[in-house]
N, C-alpha and C positions, 0 to 999 in steps of 0.2 A: 486238446480234446478231440474225440473221434468225430464229433459233429461238424467241426470246422477243419477237418483234415485237408491239408494242402495236397492237391492233385497236380500231376505233371501234365503239361500240354503234350498231346500225342505227337510222335514224330520229332521229338526234341533233338534227335541225332540225325543229321545228314551223314553222308559218307564222310568219314573222318579226314580232315585236311587241315593243316596248320592255319591256313588263311581263314578258314571258318572258325576254328577254335579261338582265334585271337580277335575275332570281330563279331559283330551282331548280324553279319550278312546271312541271309536265309536261302541263298541260291542252291538249287538242287535239293531242297529239303525233303519234299515228299512227292509222290506221284500226284498228278492232277486229280481233282475231285471226280471228274468223269471216269477216269481210268479206274479209280478205286471202286466206284459204284458198279462198274461193269464187272470188275474182278469179283466183288462180293456176290453179285447176282449169279455169275457163273459157278462160284463155289457153292452157293445155295442150291442151284439146280443140280449140280453134281451130287450134293448130299441127298437131295430128295430122290434122285435116280438110284443112288446106292441104297437108300433106305427101302425103296420099293423092291429092289433086288433081294435084300436080306429078308423081306417078308414074302417073297415069291410073287410080287405084284408088278413086275416089270412089263410094260406094254410091248407087244411085238407087232403092233399094227403098222402098216406102211406109213412112212412119213413121220413117225414118232421121233421126238428129239432124243438123241443119244450123244451126250457130251463125252462119254468115255466108251470105249469098246466093251461089249458085254464080256468078252473073255478076260479083260483086265479086271473088270468089276467082280467077276466070279472069283478070280484069284485073290483079290483083296478081301472079299468076304470069307474065303477059305482061310486066309491068314488071320483074320479077326477071330476065327474059332479057336486059334492057338495063341491068342495074344498074351496068355498068362505063362507061356513057356520062356525060359531064360535065353534060348537061342533065337528068339524072334529077330528077324532081319528088318530093322527099321528103314534101311536104305532101299530095299526092295519094296517095302510097303509104301514108301513115299513115291516111288516111281509108279506103282500100280494105282495110286490115288491121284496121280497127276499133280504132285506137289501139295496135296491136301491132307497130309498124314496127321497133322495135329488136330484139325477139326474133326476128321473122320474118327480118329481114335477116341477123342474126348466124348463125342456123341455116343459112341458105342459103349464106353465105360459108364457113362451116366445112365444109359439104358440098363446095363448089366446090374448096377446097384439100385435101380429104381429111384434115382435122385430126382428125376424130372417130376415124377408123381409126388414124391415125398415133400419136395419144396414148392410144388405147384408152379414149376417154371414154364414160361412161355417159350415154345420151341423156336419161334422166329427170333425172339430176343436172345435166346441161348446161342443160336447159330450166328447171330449178328455179333455177339460178344466174342465168340471163339474166332470168327473171321477177322475181327479187329486185332486180336492177339496174334494170330498167325501172320497177318500182313505186317504187323509192327516188328516182327523179327526181320533182321537184315539178311536177305538171301545172299548178299555179296560176301558175308562173313563165312570163311571156310568152316568154322566150328560153332560159334554162337549164333545159330540160326534156328528156324522152326523145326528142322529135323532133330537137332539136339534136344529141343523142348519135348518133342514127341518121344524121343528115346528115354529121357528122364521120366516122363509120364508113364511109359510102359514099365520101366523099372520100379517106379513107385507102386504101380498096380501089383507087381509081383510081391513087393514087400508088405503091402496091405493084406495080402492073402496069406502071409505067414501065420501058422497056427497059433503062435504065442500072442499074436496081435489081433487076428481077424475077428474072433468072437467078442472082443472087448470094444471094438470100434462102433461109434454111433454114426448115423447118416451124416451128421455135421462133420465129424472127423474125416470121413471119406471124401466128402465134398471139398473140404479145405485142403486135404492132402493132394487131391488130383488137380485142383485149381492152382495151387501154389506151384506144383510141378510144371504145369503147362505154361505158366506166366513168369517163372522165376528169373528168366534172363531177357524178358521182352524189351525191345528197343536197345539191345546191347550194341555199343559202337564198334566192337572189334578191337578195342584197346583196353588196357587195364587202368586201375585207379591211379597208380603213380604217374602214368602218362597224363591223365586229366589234371592232376594236381600241378605237375611241372609246366603244363601249358596253360594253366590258370583258366580252365574251362569253367563256365558259369555254374555247372552242377557241383563242382568241387567246392566252390565258394558257398553255394546254397547249403550243402550238407557238411560244411566245415571239415572237409577232407576225411570224413568218417563214413564208412560203408556207402560211399557215393553211388556206385552202380546199383547195389542192392536196394538202396532207398529209392532210386529212380525207377527200378523195375516195379517196386511195390506201388509207388504213387501213380505210375502209369496204369497199372492194373486197376487201381481204384477209379481212375479217370474213365477207363473203358467200361467198368461195371456201371458207373453212373450214366455214362453216355448211352449205353445200350438199354438201361433201365431193367437189367436182369433181376435185380433184387428190390425193385421199387415197390412191389406188392407186399413186402414184409414190413413189420413195424420198424420204425427208424432205429430203435435201440438194438434190435437184432441185426439189422444190416450193418450198422456201425461196428458192432462187436465182430462180425464176420470180417469186415475190412481190416480191423486191428489184428485179428488172428492170422489173416493172410500175410500181413506185414511181418509178424513175428516169425512166421515160417520162412518167408523169402529172405529176411535179414539174416537168418541162421546160415544161409549159404555163403556168407562172407568168409572166404578162406582164411582171412587174418584172425578170425575168431575160432579157428580149428581147435587149438589147445583148450580154450575155455569150455567148449562143448565136450571135448574128449575126456577131460578130467572129471567133469560132472557125471558123464555117462559111466566112467570107470568106477567112480565112488558109489554110484547107485548099485552097480553090479556087485562090487565088493561087499557092500552092506546088505545086499539083497532086500532093499527097501522100496523097489518099484511097485506101485500099486496101480494097475491099469484100470481100476474102477474109478480112480480119481481123474477128473478131466485135465488137471494140470500135468499129471504124469503122462497121460496119453498125448497131450500136446507136445511134451518134451520128446517123446519117442517119435512123433511125426516129424519134429525138427531133425532128429538124428536120421530118420528114414530118408528125408529129402536130401540131407547132406550126402548120404550113401548113394542115392540115386544120381546125384549131380556128378559124382566122381567115380561111378561104377565102371567106366569104360575098360580099365585094366582087368576087370573081373568077367568080361565077356569072352566068347570064343575068339581065338587069335584073328580070324578073318575080319571080324567086326572091330575088335580092339585096335588092330593095326590101323584101320581106316581112320578111326577117331584120333589116334595118336598123331598121325600125319596131318590131319586137319588142324588140330590145336596148335601144332608146331608151325604150320604154315601161317596161322594167324599171328603167332608170336613173331615170326620172321617178318611179316608185313609191318608190324609195329616197329621192329628194329630198322627196317628199311626207311620208314618214315622219319624216325629219329635221326638216322644218319643223313638223310636228305636235308634236314633243317638244323644240322649241327647240334643236336641234343645228345646227351649221354644215352647210350644204348642200354635199355633195361636188361636186367638179368634174364637169361634164357631166350633173349630175342635176337641174338647175334648168330646168324646162320653160319658164319665162318668159324665160330668158336663153340657153338652149342648144337650138338648133333641130336637127332630125334631119339636114338637109344639112350644117350646120357640123360636127356631131359626126362624120359619116361622112367628110367631107373630111379632117379631122384624123387620124382613124383610118387612112384609106388612106395618107395622106402619111407618117406617122411610124411606122406599124407594118407595114402590109400590103405596100406597095410595096418597101421595103428588103429584106424577107424573100423575097418572090417574085422579085425581081430576081436574088438569089443562087440560088434554086431553079431559075430559068430557066437560069442558067449551068451549074448542076450537071447538068441534063437534056440539055444540049448543042445546042440546046434541042429538046425533044420537041414533037410536034403538040399534045399536051394543054397543055403549058406556054405555047405560043404562043396557044392559044385562051384560056387564063386571063388572060394579060397583055392580050389584046385586050379582053376583058370588063372588066377592071380599069380600063383607061384610059377606055373608053366610060362606065362607071358613074361614075367620078370627074368626068368632064366633065358628065354629066347632073346629078349632085348640085350641081356649081358653078352650072349654069344655074338650078336650082331655088332655090338659096340666094340668089343675087343678084336673082332675080325677086321674092322675098318680103322679104328683109332685107338690103338693100344696105349698110347701115351697120354690120352686125354685125362684131365683132372676130374675128380669126383664132383658131381653136382651136389650142392649143399642145401640144407633145409631152408635157409633164409631166402635163397633165390626162388625156391619153389613156392614159398609162402607169398613172396612179393609179386609173383606173376600170377595174378588172380585168375582163377577159372571162372 
C-alpha cells in the first residue's frame, strides 16, 4: 500500500568496496552533517544569486556576496535560454553552474512550466529536495552521476515539447516526467545489478534480485520527498499517488525490461490505438520517453556522445577491475582487455538504442527532433565502426545479452 511505502535510508551506498558489501560496516558512508549543511547552503545561495540574475536583480553594490563570477552566471543564463535545443552541452552547463547543473536546470524548468504556482510548492522545500537529490548522486562515478541526471532531464524536456505529446500533457504529467528524470539514478553505486547479486548486497536481498537498483532509486526519491516535505501540503491520497507514479516511471528504466516495453510500444503503434487523452496511455508514453532519455547518448552530436560513451565504459571497467581484484567472475562488457569502447557502443546501439528510437521515430510521425536524433545515431554508429576496425579488426561481435546484463 502506498501509505506504508518502504523508503530507503539516504546514502545507502558508500563507495563500492567488497569489504563494505560483505559487512554491515558503515565507514566512509556519507559526508559529515556539517559539510552537507554547508554544501546545501552554498547551493541555495548560488541558486538565489542566479535567480536574481535571471530577473535582472543582481546587486552590484560593493561587498555584495558573489559565489559565482558574474560572467559565468551570465553564460549559464544564456545557455538556459536554449535549453530546449538538442545540442545543449550539459558538461559546459555543469561547469558554468559550479557543479550545480541538476538543481539549476530543474528550478528553471519548473518555472518554465509554472509548476511551482500550479502545485503551490514552497521554493525553499523545492530547493532542499533538489539539493538532496543532487548530493546523493555519486560524483566519483564516471557516468552515473548528477551530470547524467541533468542530461536525462534536459532530454526529457525536449521530448515533452514534442508536438505529438505537448498539447496532451497535464501539469501532473510534466511534474512527474521531470522529477523521474532528475531522480531516476539517485544514489547509484557505479556497479550493476548482477554485481550486487553475486556479492550478496543487502539491497539485492531486499528486492529479491529484481530491479534492485531502480527500486532503490525510487524508494530513495520517496524518502527525500518526505524528508523535504515538498508534497506535505497536498492531500495524502494525492501525494501517495504521485509517489507511486514516480515509481512506475523510474522502474521502467530497468534495461532488463527493455523488450517488454518495446513490444507493447510497437503493438500500440501497429494498432494505432494510443489515446493520449487517457491518463494511462500518457503515463505509458512518459515511461517510453524516460527510457529514451536515459539511453539517448548515441543520438547526441559526436562530441557529446563520445564523452558519454567513454564515461560509461570507464565505469564498466572499474567494476571489472574490482571483480578481478577480489577473484570474482568479470561481468560482460567490464573487461578492459577484451571489451573496447567502440565494440561496446556498437552492441549497445544495435540492440538497445536503435530498436527503441525507431519506434519513437514512428510515434512522433516523425518530428524534426526525431529525424535529427536518428541522423546522429547512424553517423555515430558508423564512426564507432570505423574506430573499432581500425584498432581491433579481429574482435568478436558484442552480443545483445551482454548489453542487457550490463545495466545502464
